[in-house]
N, C-alpha and C positions, 0 to 999 in steps of 0.2 A: 322820396328817393330811397330805394332799397340798397343797403350797403352789400358789397361782395357780389358774387355771380348770381344772376337771375336769368332764367330761361322760360321763354314763352314758345309753345308749339301748337301747331294746328293742322288739321287735314280737311280737304274738301273730297267728299266721297265720290268717286266714279264722275268726275268732272269732264274728263275728256269724252266727247261723244262717240268717237270712232274706236279708240282702243279701250275705253271704259277704265282707264287708270286713274288713280286718285292723285291729288297734288298735295305734297308735304311742304311745311314751311315752318321755320323757327327763327328766332332771334334770341342771341345771348347778350345781356347787359353786364358791364363790370361798373359798379358805383352809379348805375344810372345811364352809362354810356354805351350805345352798341359797339360791340367788338367782333361779333361774328353773326352771320346770317345765311340762310338758305331757303330756296323755293325751287322745286322741281317735281316733275311727275315721278311717282313711285315706280320702282322697277318690276313689281308684281302687281296683279289685279287683286284689290282687296274684296272679300266677299260681304263685308258690312261696314258701315260707318265706324263701328267699335274697332275692328280690325285695321282701318285706315288711320285712325287716331294712334292705336298702339305702334304701328310702323312709324309714324310721325315722332312719337315720343322717343322710340328706339334710336332714331337718327339723331334727335336733339341730345340725347343722353351721351352718345358716343362722342359728340363734339364737346360736350361739358366735361367728360372724363379726360378728354386730350387737353383741354385749356387748364383744368385743375392741375394736371400734371406738369404742364408747361409753366404755370405760375409757381408751383413748388420748386421747379428747376431754377428759375430766374429770382427765387426768393421773395415773390410778391405774395402778401397775405390775401387769400381768396375771400376773406370775411372782414368786415368792419371798414370804417372811412379811411382814406389814405392820411397819413401822418402830417400834421401841420408843421410849417418851416418857421 
């Protein structure tokens, strides 16, 4: 189990046979528990699998930045295990 925020992102290049759009997906874990996830067609057509992966990583990064600022706002540490009672 990884303490703090951990994010896994992936993309499936040009999976839509009609529109040729790629699918992005990611999951964000906090202390090993999923707290945010996303899967959808990308809004643009990626010209390579690398570009599709970069788009997926950018989408995931945007969510992680928001979650870190939210955790700072509510004073929840984003690193380390929760305090024991």
